[in-house]
MDTraj code that builds the backbone (N, CA, C; nanometers):
import mdtraj as md
import numpy as np

residues = "MET THR THR THR SER VAL ARG ALA ALA THR GLN PRO ALA ARG ILE LEU ALA SER LEU LEU LEU GLY ALA ALA MET LEU ALA GLY CYS ASP SER ALA LEU PHE ASP ASP PRO ILE ARG GLN ALA VAL ARG ALA THR LEU LYS ASP PRO ASP SER ALA ARG PHE GLY ALA VAL VAL GLN GLY GLU GLY TYR ALA CYS ILE ARG TYR ASN ALA ARG ASN GLY PHE GLY GLY TYR ALA GLY GLU SER TRP ALA ALA LEU ARG MET GLU VAL ASN GLY TRP ARG VAL LEU ASP GLY ASP VAL PRO THR CYS ASP GLN GLY SER LEU ARG GLN LEU ALA ALA ARG ASP LYS ALA GLN ALA GLU LYS ASN LYS ALA ALA ALA ALA GLU VAL ALA GLU GLY GLN ILE LYS ALA VAL PHE VAL ALA ARG GLY LEU LEU PRO ARG ASP ALA LEU TYR LEU HIS GLN LEU PRO PRO GLY PRO CYS ARG ASP ARG ALA TYR TRP VAL ARG ALA THR ALA ALA LEU ALA LEU GLU ALA LYS ASP ALA ALA THR ARG GLU ALA VAL THR ARG ARG PHE ASP GLN GLU LEU LEU GLU LEU THR THR PHE PRO CYS PRO".split()
xyz = np.array([
    [10.7746, 10.4329, 14.7846],
    [10.6475, 10.3389, 14.7549],
    [10.4971, 10.4733, 14.7824],
    [10.4050, 10.4368, 14.7250],
    [10.3311, 10.5317, 14.6722],
    [10.2614, 10.4801, 14.8151],
    [10.1055, 10.5740, 14.8211],
    [10.0145, 10.5452, 14.9505],
    [9.9378, 10.4322, 14.8884],
    [9.8990, 10.4033, 14.7440],
    [9.8302, 10.2475, 14.6878],
    [9.8783, 10.1578, 14.7636],
    [10.0090, 10.1747, 14.7634],
    [10.1294, 10.0405, 14.7420],
    [10.1179, 10.0005, 14.8977],
    [10.1046, 10.1529, 15.0020],
    [10.1627, 10.0510, 15.1222],
    [9.9873, 10.0494, 15.1826],
    [9.9392, 10.0764, 15.1150],
    [9.7538, 10.0420, 15.1658],
    [9.6965, 9.9243, 15.1742],
    [9.8024, 9.8215, 15.0037],
    [9.7651, 9.7350, 14.9812],
    [9.8502, 9.5828, 15.0488],
    [9.9710, 9.7056, 15.0880],
    [10.0729, 9.5840, 15.1835],
    [10.0018, 9.5992, 15.3277],
    [9.9438, 9.6668, 15.3543],
    [9.8942, 9.6648, 15.5476],
    [9.7573, 9.5886, 15.5339],
    [9.6823, 9.5094, 15.4112],
    [9.5605, 9.5705, 15.4305],
    [9.5351, 9.4016, 15.4957],
    [9.6622, 9.2654, 15.4459],
    [9.6437, 9.1375, 15.5031],
    [9.6504, 9.1403, 15.6581],
    [9.7629, 9.2573, 15.7122],
    [9.7957, 9.2842, 15.8296],
    [9.6654, 9.3138, 15.8963],
    [9.5867, 9.3858, 15.8588],
    [9.4603, 9.4252, 15.9428],
    [9.3749, 9.3334, 15.8802],
    [9.3712, 9.2231, 15.7966],
    [9.2528, 9.1432, 15.8244],
    [9.2811, 9.0944, 15.8916],
    [9.3932, 9.0162, 15.9127],
    [9.4680, 8.9240, 16.0173],
    [9.4136, 8.9418, 16.1737],
    [9.4328, 9.1075, 16.1804],
    [9.4554, 9.1692, 16.2853],
    [9.2783, 9.1319, 16.3915],
    [9.1837, 9.1878, 16.2606],
    [9.0299, 9.1683, 16.2979],
    [8.9826, 9.0407, 16.2961],
    [9.0551, 8.9395, 16.2365],
    [9.0732, 8.8182, 16.2642],
    [9.0553, 8.7313, 16.4160],
    [9.1574, 8.7977, 16.4581],
    [9.2342, 8.7568, 16.5690],
    [9.1457, 8.8187, 16.7161],
    [9.1006, 8.9585, 16.6691],
    [9.0105, 9.0266, 16.7889],
    [8.8984, 8.9562, 16.7598],
    [8.8197, 8.9157, 16.6950],
    [8.6806, 8.8372, 16.6839],
    [8.7267, 8.7227, 16.7256],
    [8.8279, 8.6544, 16.6801],
    [8.8093, 8.5110, 16.7841],
    [8.8434, 8.5095, 16.9225],
    [8.9284, 8.6585, 16.9724],
    [8.9464, 8.6317, 17.1219],
    [8.8054, 8.6701, 17.1805],
    [8.7078, 8.7552, 17.0862],
    [8.6048, 8.7931, 17.1605],
    [8.4808, 8.6880, 17.1488],
    [8.5207, 8.6036, 17.0950],
    [8.4515, 8.4705, 17.0357],
    [8.4600, 8.3934, 17.1691],
    [8.5728, 8.4097, 17.2016],
    [8.6570, 8.2998, 17.2969],
    [8.6015, 8.3067, 17.4196],
    [8.5920, 8.4746, 17.4548],
    [8.4664, 8.5092, 17.6162],
    [8.3905, 8.5067, 17.6017],
    [8.3025, 8.4332, 17.5062],
    [8.1735, 8.4486, 17.4661],
    [8.0753, 8.3501, 17.5531],
    [7.9641, 8.3492, 17.6533],
    [7.9314, 8.2650, 17.7526],
    [7.8365, 8.1586, 17.6128],
    [7.8195, 8.1994, 17.4956],
    [7.7017, 8.0797, 17.4131],
    [7.7757, 7.8880, 17.4257],
    [7.6649, 7.8731, 17.4272],
    [7.6660, 7.7108, 17.4330],
    [7.7351, 7.6295, 17.3172],
    [7.7779, 7.7402, 17.2090],
    [7.8300, 7.6869, 17.0867],
    [7.9841, 7.6912, 17.0855],
    [8.0144, 7.7378, 17.2020],
    [8.2057, 7.7123, 17.2558],
    [8.2104, 7.6836, 17.3485],
    [8.0888, 7.5519, 17.4866],
    [8.1277, 7.5072, 17.5423],
    [8.2387, 7.4112, 17.5860],
    [8.3267, 7.4115, 17.6280],
    [8.3952, 7.2777, 17.6665],
    [8.3156, 7.1481, 17.7530],
    [8.3219, 7.0310, 17.7549],
    [8.2806, 6.9583, 17.8139],
    [8.1914, 6.9950, 17.9783],
    [8.3019, 7.0570, 18.0703],
    [8.2270, 7.1244, 18.1692],
    [8.1421, 7.1887, 18.1791],
    [8.1297, 7.2871, 18.0770],
    [8.0091, 7.3664, 18.1157],
    [7.9291, 7.3333, 18.0602],
    [7.9341, 7.2425, 17.9432],
    [7.8027, 7.1278, 17.9014],
    [7.7087, 7.0499, 18.0238],
    [7.8137, 7.0005, 18.1032],
    [7.7744, 6.9720, 18.2127],
    [7.7103, 7.0046, 18.2694],
    [7.7712, 7.1115, 18.3223],
    [7.6757, 7.2329, 18.4232],
    [7.5434, 7.2788, 18.3445],
    [7.5696, 7.3123, 18.2426],
    [7.4268, 7.3815, 18.1755],
    [7.3160, 7.2415, 18.1895],
    [7.3859, 7.1408, 18.1636],
    [7.2443, 7.0521, 18.1583],
    [7.1656, 7.0091, 18.2930],
    [7.2253, 7.1327, 18.3899],
    [7.1721, 7.0720, 18.4912],
    [7.0577, 7.2117, 18.5556],
    [7.0901, 7.2713, 18.4855],
    [7.0442, 7.4482, 18.5210],
    [6.9111, 7.4580, 18.4735],
    [6.8159, 7.5358, 18.5463],
    [6.6651, 7.5017, 18.4825],
    [6.6969, 7.6339, 18.3573],
    [6.7452, 7.7106, 18.3181],
    [6.7310, 7.8410, 18.1989],
    [6.9282, 7.8231, 18.1978],
    [6.9331, 7.7000, 18.0809],
    [7.1082, 7.6744, 18.0558],
    [7.1256, 7.7615, 17.9593],
    [7.0629, 7.8218, 17.8799],
    [7.1187, 7.9494, 17.7806],
    [7.1114, 8.0705, 17.8548],
    [7.1147, 8.1022, 18.0041],
    [7.0998, 8.1964, 18.0941],
    [7.2547, 8.2214, 18.1574],
    [7.3814, 8.0910, 18.1588],
    [7.4201, 8.0587, 18.2209],
    [7.5703, 8.1673, 18.1941],
    [7.6257, 8.2095, 18.3130],
    [7.7447, 8.2780, 18.2903],
    [7.8515, 8.2020, 18.3406],
    [7.9315, 8.1712, 18.3451],
    [8.0451, 8.1236, 18.4060],
    [8.1593, 8.1910, 18.4091],
    [8.2499, 8.1696, 18.4825],
    [8.3944, 8.2102, 18.5352],
    [8.4686, 8.1357, 18.5328],
    [8.5520, 8.1218, 18.6639],
    [8.7250, 8.0691, 18.6373],
    [8.6784, 7.8837, 18.6391],
    [8.7474, 7.8541, 18.6031],
    [8.7602, 7.6466, 18.6109],
    [8.8340, 7.6730, 18.6901],
    [8.8770, 7.5252, 18.7725],
    [8.9295, 7.4879, 18.8271],
    [8.9183, 7.3094, 18.8440],
    [9.0706, 7.2811, 18.7778],
    [9.0780, 7.1166, 18.7072],
    [9.1910, 7.0421, 18.8163],
    [9.1349, 6.9212, 18.8579],
    [9.2644, 6.8465, 18.9148],
    [9.2347, 6.6901, 18.8582],
    [9.3137, 6.5922, 18.9122],
    [9.2774, 6.4914, 18.8459],
    [9.1689, 6.4091, 18.8949],
    [9.0947, 6.4240, 18.7771],
    [8.9294, 6.3423, 18.7727],
    [8.8753, 6.3912, 18.8396],
    [8.8971, 6.5725, 18.8829],
    [8.7771, 6.6727, 18.9429],
    [8.7959, 6.7582, 18.9116],
    [8.6586, 6.8807, 18.8877],
    [8.7380, 6.9515, 18.8464],
    [8.5805, 7.0896, 18.9088],
    [8.6191, 7.1964, 18.9325],
    [8.4820, 7.3222, 18.9600],
    [8.5010, 7.4037, 18.8676],
    [8.3400, 7.4596, 18.9262],
    [8.3665, 7.6076, 18.8178],
    [8.2656, 7.6999, 18.8519],
    [8.2738, 7.7674, 18.8314],
    [8.2272, 7.9332, 18.9151],
    [8.0957, 7.9174, 18.7974],
    [7.9722, 7.9789, 18.8544],
    [7.8542, 8.0250, 18.7315],
    [7.7776, 8.0802, 18.7664],
    [7.6815, 8.1491, 18.7396],
    [7.5706, 8.1915, 18.7617],
    [7.4440, 8.2001, 18.6644],
    [7.3306, 8.1690, 18.6910],
    [7.1815, 8.1526, 18.5770],
    [7.0568, 8.1839, 18.6265],
    [6.9693, 8.2149, 18.5639],
    [6.8964, 8.2598, 18.6146],
    [6.7812, 8.1305, 18.6919],
    [6.7038, 8.1719, 18.7952],
    [6.6419, 8.0893, 18.8340],
    [6.5278, 8.0551, 18.7979],
    [6.4050, 7.9835, 18.8700],
    [6.2813, 7.9632, 18.8160],
    [6.1698, 8.0958, 18.8372],
    [6.2457, 8.1928, 18.9011],
    [6.1828, 8.3332, 18.8623],
    [6.2174, 8.4133, 18.7905],
    [6.3414, 8.4043, 18.7366],
    [6.4085, 8.5028, 18.6022],
    [6.4524, 8.5488, 18.6399],
    [6.5114, 8.5563, 18.7528],
    [6.6202, 8.6124, 18.8123],
    [6.8108, 8.5562, 18.8795],
    [6.8760, 8.6334, 18.8368],
    [6.9931, 8.5320, 18.8745],
    [7.0372, 8.5246, 18.9883],
    [7.0435, 8.4058, 19.0634],
    [7.0618, 8.3250, 19.1812],
    [7.1997, 8.3796, 19.2504],
    [7.2921, 8.4514, 19.1693],
    [7.4331, 8.4391, 19.2376],
    [7.4949, 8.3821, 19.2107],
    [7.6281, 8.4007, 19.2396],
    [7.7297, 8.3000, 19.1829],
    [7.7692, 8.1905, 19.2484],
    [7.8113, 8.0700, 19.2032],
    [7.7894, 7.9587, 19.3042],
    [7.9023, 7.8935, 19.1990],
    [7.9819, 7.7629, 19.3035],
    [8.0470, 7.6641, 19.2402],
    [7.9945, 7.5278, 19.1789],
    [7.9964, 7.4655, 19.0845],
    [7.9455, 7.3392, 19.0750],
    [8.0946, 7.2323, 19.1029],
    [8.0881, 7.1498, 19.1902],
    [8.1871, 7.0561, 19.1620],
    [8.1488, 6.9422, 19.0702],
    [8.2468, 6.8624, 18.9903],
    [8.2062, 6.7849, 18.8573],
    [8.3016, 6.6504, 18.8855],
    [8.2659, 6.5511, 18.8998],
    [8.3811, 6.4377, 18.8800],
    [8.3955, 6.3564, 18.7359],
    [8.4566, 6.3498, 18.6971],
    [8.5056, 6.2653, 18.5446],
    [8.5044, 6.1082, 18.6063],
    [8.3757, 6.0918, 18.4972],
    [8.3285, 5.9348, 18.4989],
    [8.3471, 5.8900, 18.3980],
    [8.3145, 5.7663, 18.3787],
    [8.3245, 5.6502, 18.2293],
    [8.2333, 5.7160, 18.0929],
    [8.1449, 5.8353, 18.1121],
    [8.0559, 5.8990, 18.0196],
    [8.0791, 5.9894, 18.0354],
    [8.1758, 6.0551, 18.0747],
    [8.2580, 6.2114, 18.0966],
    [8.2187, 6.2961, 18.2138],
    [8.1929, 6.3919, 18.2612],
    [8.2251, 6.4779, 18.3143],
    [8.0372, 6.5236, 18.3966],
    [8.0438, 6.5035, 18.5113],
    [7.9059, 6.4452, 18.5964],
    [7.9375, 6.5652, 18.7315],
    [7.7846, 6.6529, 18.7081],
    [7.7822, 6.7418, 18.8259],
    [7.7798, 6.6703, 18.9588],
    [7.8131, 6.7203, 19.0511],
    [7.7971, 6.6442, 19.2093],
    [7.6953, 6.7280, 19.3000],
    [7.6346, 6.6592, 19.3637],
    [7.5056, 6.7194, 19.4367],
    [7.5948, 6.8331, 19.5363],
    [7.4603, 6.8992, 19.5149],
    [7.5272, 7.0460, 19.6153],
    [7.6850, 7.1329, 19.5566],
    [7.6401, 7.2358, 19.5679],
    [7.7517, 7.3433, 19.5601],
    [7.8494, 7.3342, 19.6518],
    [7.9966, 7.4070, 19.5933],
    [8.0867, 7.3702, 19.7063],
    [8.1048, 7.5493, 19.7569],
    [8.1670, 7.5922, 19.9091],
    [8.1530, 7.6922, 19.8916],
    [8.2998, 7.7698, 19.8163],
    [8.3764, 7.7440, 19.8196],
    [8.5286, 7.7555, 19.7395],
    [8.5648, 7.6340, 19.6715],
    [8.6721, 7.6835, 19.5846],
    [8.7414, 7.6097, 19.4892],
    [8.8768, 7.6047, 19.4624],
    [8.9280, 7.4914, 19.4879],
    [9.0960, 7.5467, 19.4747],
    [9.1397, 7.3624, 19.4419],
    [9.2572, 7.3625, 19.4686],
    [9.3192, 7.2243, 19.4315],
    [9.3014, 7.1494, 19.6098],
    [9.3080, 7.2263, 19.6815],
    [9.2669, 7.1474, 19.8021],
    [9.1783, 7.0967, 19.8293],
    [9.0880, 7.1977, 19.7835],
    [8.8785, 7.1336, 19.8109],
    [8.9278, 7.0073, 19.6622],
    [8.9582, 7.0512, 19.6047],
    [8.9586, 6.8436, 19.4769],
    [9.0271, 6.7350, 19.5720],
    [9.0916, 6.7766, 19.6521],
    [9.1859, 6.6440, 19.6737],
    [9.0544, 6.5952, 19.8181],
    [9.0105, 6.7245, 19.8770],
    [8.9269, 6.6431, 19.9986],
    [8.7812, 6.5871, 19.9362],
    [8.7540, 6.6049, 19.7908],
    [8.6981, 6.5808, 19.7400],
    [8.6983, 6.4523, 19.6787],
    [8.8004, 6.4000, 19.6114],
    [8.8723, 6.3043, 19.6091],
    [8.8571, 6.1877, 19.7388],
    [8.9343, 6.2169, 19.8467],
    [8.9121, 6.1764, 19.9289],
    [8.8296, 6.1265, 20.0099],
    [8.7165, 6.2408, 20.0064],
    [8.5695, 6.1984, 20.0000],
    [8.4872, 6.0934, 19.9419],
    [8.4784, 6.1078, 19.8418],
    [8.4445, 5.9888, 19.7590],
    [8.5133, 5.8580, 19.7520],
    [8.6614, 5.8689, 19.8205],
    [8.7157, 5.7164, 19.7821],
    [8.7030, 5.6811, 19.9355],
    [8.6985, 5.7128, 20.0306],
    [8.6195, 5.6701, 20.1574],
    [8.5184, 5.6530, 20.1226],
    [8.3964, 5.7148, 20.0528],
    [8.2675, 5.6475, 20.0625],
    [8.2337, 5.5162, 19.9817],
    [8.3230, 5.5079, 19.8725],
    [8.3337, 5.3988, 19.8012],
    [8.3954, 5.2575, 19.8854],
    [8.4701, 5.3032, 19.9361],
    [8.5645, 5.1719, 20.0069],
    [8.4085, 5.1273, 20.1406],
    [8.3572, 5.2230, 20.1495],
    [8.2497, 5.1794, 20.2684],
    [8.1263, 5.1181, 20.1704],
    [8.1383, 5.1519, 20.0539],
    [8.0498, 5.0840, 19.9954],
    [8.0682, 4.9253, 19.9444],
    [8.1909, 4.9165, 19.8866],
    [8.1906, 4.8252, 19.8819],
    [8.2246, 4.7141, 20.0049],
    [8.2573, 4.7325, 20.1052],
    [8.3026, 4.6590, 20.2813],
    [8.1201, 4.6208, 20.2775],
    [8.0303, 4.7048, 20.2474],
    [7.8883, 4.6673, 20.3067],
    [7.8399, 4.5773, 20.1545],
    [7.8957, 4.5784, 20.0431],
    [7.8258, 4.4898, 19.9533],
    [7.9119, 4.3379, 19.9481],
    [8.0149, 4.3806, 20.0329],
    [8.1124, 4.2396, 20.0457],
    [8.0401, 4.1412, 20.1462],
    [7.9994, 4.2245, 20.2569],
    [7.9599, 4.1920, 20.3677],
    [7.7952, 4.1136, 20.3589],
    [7.7253, 4.1862, 20.2535],
    [7.6129, 4.1334, 20.2043],
    [7.6081, 3.9777, 20.1086],
    [7.7317, 3.9563, 20.0331],
    [7.7429, 3.9098, 19.9597],
    [7.7685, 3.7790, 20.0121],
    [7.9062, 3.7971, 20.1326],
    [7.9078, 3.6754, 20.1896],
    [7.8130, 3.6321, 20.3247],
    [7.7049, 3.7258, 20.3536],
    [7.5777, 3.6594, 20.3957],
    [7.4625, 3.5534, 20.3256],
    [7.4670, 3.6142, 20.1721],
    [7.3823, 3.5231, 20.0635],
    [7.4751, 3.3778, 20.1088],
    [7.5964, 3.3623, 20.0457],
    [7.7018, 3.2448, 20.0674],
    [7.6322, 3.1805, 20.2020],
    [7.6713, 3.2719, 20.3091],
    [7.6488, 3.1447, 20.4238],
    [7.4852, 3.1225, 20.4290],
    [7.4103, 3.2023, 20.3888],
    [7.2364, 3.1464, 20.4040],
    [7.2612, 3.0204, 20.3230],
    [7.3195, 2.9770, 20.2266],
    [7.2687, 2.8704, 20.1081],
    [7.3476, 2.7676, 20.2427],
    [7.4665, 2.7764, 20.3027],
    [7.4545, 2.6629, 20.3808],
    [7.4236, 2.6143, 20.5017],
    [7.3237, 2.7748, 20.5340],
    [7.2888, 2.7300, 20.6645],
    [7.1529, 2.6229, 20.6343],
    [7.0968, 2.6944, 20.5095],
    [6.9465, 2.6324, 20.4717],
    [6.9966, 2.4537, 20.4440],
    [7.1364, 2.4848, 20.3743],
    [7.2002, 2.3063, 20.3848],
    [7.2231, 2.2346, 20.5077],
    [7.1913, 2.3149, 20.6046],
    [7.2474, 2.2096, 20.7390],
    [7.3940, 2.2275, 20.7398],
    [7.4741, 2.2865, 20.6755],
    [7.6415, 2.2827, 20.6728],
    [7.6989, 2.3963, 20.7547],
    [7.6172, 2.4963, 20.8146],
    [7.6892, 2.5932, 20.9021],
    [7.5611, 2.6146, 21.0100],
    [7.5656, 2.6559, 21.1104],
    [7.4668, 2.7306, 21.2288],
    [7.4193, 2.8603, 21.1791],
    [7.3048, 2.8509, 21.2170],
    [7.2676, 2.9821, 21.2208],
    [7.3514, 3.1124, 21.2355],
    [7.4336, 3.1036, 21.3696],
    [7.4710, 3.2273, 21.4070],
    [7.6284, 3.2183, 21.3495],
    [7.6620, 3.1467, 21.2150],
    [7.7967, 3.1773, 21.2225],
    [7.8223, 3.2648, 21.1758],
    [7.9739, 3.3088, 21.2018],
    [7.9970, 3.4637, 21.1195],
    [8.0808, 3.4219, 21.0517],
    [8.1698, 3.3557, 20.9976],
    [8.2827, 3.3463, 20.9235],
    [8.2874, 3.1971, 20.7575],
    [8.2821, 3.2238, 20.6308],
    [8.2863, 3.0776, 20.6081],
    [8.3741, 3.0065, 20.6209],
    [8.4753, 3.0171, 20.6799],
    [8.6010, 2.9054, 20.7513],
    [8.5370, 2.8517, 20.8530],
    [8.4045, 2.8520, 20.8920],
    [8.3352, 2.7647, 20.9820],
    [8.2940, 2.6362, 20.9032],
    [8.2726, 2.6385, 20.7914],
    [8.2597, 2.5297, 20.7062],
    [8.3413, 2.4137, 20.7271],
    [8.3304, 2.2703, 20.7234],
    [8.4006, 2.1836, 20.6833],
    [8.5191, 2.1982, 20.5793],
    [8.6436, 2.1910, 20.5947],
    [8.7333, 2.1791, 20.5065],
    [8.7445, 2.1159, 20.3883],
    [8.7440, 2.1200, 20.2616],
    [8.7006, 2.0373, 20.1651],
    [8.6532, 2.1185, 20.0243],
    [8.6128, 2.0434, 19.9518],
    [8.5758, 2.1043, 19.8036],
    [8.4338, 2.2267, 19.8410],
    [8.3490, 2.2042, 19.9252],
    [8.2751, 2.2677, 19.9675],
    [8.2873, 2.4299, 20.0004],
    [8.4197, 2.3966, 20.1106],
    [8.4537, 2.5539, 20.1723],
    [8.5391, 2.6372, 20.0115],
    [8.6073, 2.5663, 19.9789],
    [8.7084, 2.5919, 19.8518],
    [8.6019, 2.6771, 19.7621],
    [8.5049, 2.6331, 19.7135],
    [8.3587, 2.6563, 19.6081],
    [8.3062, 2.7949, 19.6644],
    [8.3407, 2.7696, 19.8582],
    [8.2529, 2.9310, 19.8875],
    [8.3327, 3.0325, 19.8620],
    [8.4929, 2.9713, 19.8713],
    [8.5592, 3.0986, 19.8899],
    [8.5690, 3.1407, 19.7305],
    [8.5407, 3.0533, 19.6650],
    [8.5490, 3.0506, 19.4901],
    [8.4349, 3.1797, 19.4579],
    [8.3028, 3.1284, 19.5556],
    [8.2015, 3.2100, 19.4903],
    [8.2146, 3.3841, 19.5358],
    [8.3110, 3.4211, 19.6875],
    [8.3082, 3.4869, 19.7280],
    [8.3940, 3.5912, 19.6262],
    [8.5149, 3.5078, 19.5874],
    [8.5964, 3.5881, 19.5018],
    [8.5436, 3.6164, 19.4016],
    [8.4426, 3.5586, 19.3187],
    [8.3550, 3.5996, 19.2081],
    [8.3291, 3.8100, 19.2411],
    [8.2273, 3.7345, 19.3496],
    [8.1424, 3.8852, 19.4138],
    [8.2489, 3.9538, 19.4189],
    [8.4176, 3.9778, 19.4634],
    [8.4970, 4.0619, 19.4846],
    [8.4810, 4.1227, 19.3652],
    [8.5454, 4.0072, 19.2816],
    [8.5673, 4.0427, 19.1445],
    [8.4531, 4.1493, 19.0811],
    [8.3378, 4.1606, 19.1203],
    [8.1998, 4.2225, 19.0551],
    [8.2220, 4.4018, 19.1393],
    [8.2911, 4.3822, 19.2266],
    [8.2696, 4.4892, 19.3430],
    [8.4384, 4.5950, 19.2938],
    [8.5069, 4.5049, 19.2357],
    [8.6514, 4.6016, 19.2076],
    [8.6687, 4.5931, 19.0396],
    [8.4572, 4.5968, 18.9512],
    [8.5179, 4.5949, 18.8468],
    [8.5120, 4.7796, 18.8360],
    [8.5650, 4.8029, 18.7034],
    [8.5856, 4.9441, 18.6726],
    [8.4822, 5.0105, 18.5985],
    [8.3708, 4.9316, 18.5398],
    [8.2617, 5.0164, 18.4522],
    [8.1521, 4.9371, 18.4834],
    [8.0372, 4.9836, 18.4474],
    [7.9297, 4.8993, 18.5017],
    [7.8999, 4.7934, 18.3885],
    [7.9443, 4.7574, 18.2642],
    [7.8854, 4.6907, 18.1655],
    [7.9954, 4.5308, 18.2584],
    [8.0928, 4.5513, 18.2372],
    [8.1766, 4.4714, 18.3604],
    [8.1138, 4.4305, 18.4726],
    [8.1029, 4.4991, 18.5254],
    [8.0289, 4.4939, 18.6873],
    [7.8475, 4.3593, 18.6701],
    [7.8155, 4.4224, 18.5671],
    [7.6597, 4.3482, 18.5568],
    [7.6963, 4.2278, 18.5126],
    [7.8291, 4.1974, 18.4538],
    [7.8176, 4.0942, 18.4109],
    [7.9273, 3.9684, 18.4886],
    [7.9994, 4.0475, 18.5843],
    [8.0430, 3.9676, 18.6778],
    [7.9332, 3.9759, 18.7885],
    [7.8327, 4.0323, 18.7926],
    [7.7061, 4.0136, 18.9006],
    [7.6474, 3.8798, 18.8419],
    [7.5884, 3.8871, 18.6964],
    [7.5220, 3.7884, 18.6679],
    [7.6228, 3.6548, 18.6885],
    [7.7513, 3.6395, 18.6483],
    [7.8093, 3.5257, 18.7301],
    [7.8186, 3.4730, 18.8585],
    [7.8030, 3.5621, 18.9733],
    [7.7644, 3.5360, 19.1229],
    [7.6734, 3.5188, 19.1038],
    [7.5885, 3.5313, 19.0837],
    [7.4151, 3.4962, 19.0864],
    [7.3933, 3.3531, 19.0506],
    [7.4543, 3.3165, 18.9254],
    [7.4725, 3.1682, 18.8830],
    [7.5425, 3.1084, 18.9482],
    [7.6602, 3.1283, 19.0264],
    [7.7521, 3.0199, 19.1208],
    [7.6558, 3.0490, 19.2285],
    [7.6107, 3.1073, 19.3184],
    [7.5514, 3.1354, 19.4197],
    [7.4155, 3.0147, 19.3990],
    [7.3687, 3.0321, 19.2816],
    [7.2603, 2.9126, 19.2744],
    [7.2620, 2.7896, 19.2610],
    [7.4085, 2.7786, 19.2036],
    [7.4912, 2.5945, 19.1825],
    [7.5140, 2.5908, 19.3149],
    [7.5678, 2.6928, 19.4074],
    [7.6248, 2.6397, 19.5457],
    [7.4599, 2.5631, 19.6301],
    [7.3602, 2.5904, 19.5942],
    [7.2662, 2.4772, 19.6236],
    [7.2890, 2.3236, 19.6515],
    [7.2995, 2.2788, 19.5111],
    [7.2813, 2.1934, 19.5032],
    [7.4492, 2.1196, 19.4908],
    [7.5689, 2.2049, 19.5251],
    [7.7248, 2.1494, 19.5081],
    [7.7090, 2.0279, 19.6053],
    [7.7895, 1.9203, 19.5353],
    [7.8137, 1.8390, 19.6185],
    [7.9214, 1.8386, 19.7454],
    [7.8658, 1.8389, 19.8433],
    [7.9595, 1.8388, 19.9724],
    [7.9568, 1.7201, 20.0650],
    [8.0629, 1.6614, 20.0746],
    [8.0815, 1.5324, 20.1954],
    [8.0472, 1.5104, 20.2865],
])
top = md.Topology()
chain = top.add_chain()
for i, resn in enumerate(residues, 1):
    res = top.add_residue(resn, chain, resSeq=i)
    for name in ("N", "CA", "C"):
        top.add_atom(name, md.element.get_by_symbol(name[0]), res)
traj = md.Trajectory(xyz[None], top)
């Protein structure tokens, strides 16, 4: 085989190697052009998004953390931090406050904390909804002002209707997305208004 033919045979391999090297270099680039959704979410919170340098990512079920560094308002790099993110309906959202470290255990703690807070918020909202229902019947003279429970209403259609409206409030609290929650909340408001004139024996 001649020198010319050897060069011709190896030329495609050299081109392929150059392309692979270029792709590898670009994969490590911190340019926004190569961002994944997690990096995009973190960049959106920074004073100087183009200065961001990203490191390791840890991802769990519905949560993630990423190490990053970026210029602050004075133009200097502030030092490495971890950002914690949660997957929501519209994509990844950066949670308030950095986390000191990030591993699968930390992500499980975040998930447990959020779940506990959600249950607490749900219980508080349910209590408010029941209070609104009780207030209707207090105003109508069907419940004493110090009534604690809806089952203190006399048995019959009015108490059944009160339970129905309370169930609608529960559906709003269980809604998985904002549009459904808003629609069911409007239904609850309408049913609450109808309670003011609902016929009670």
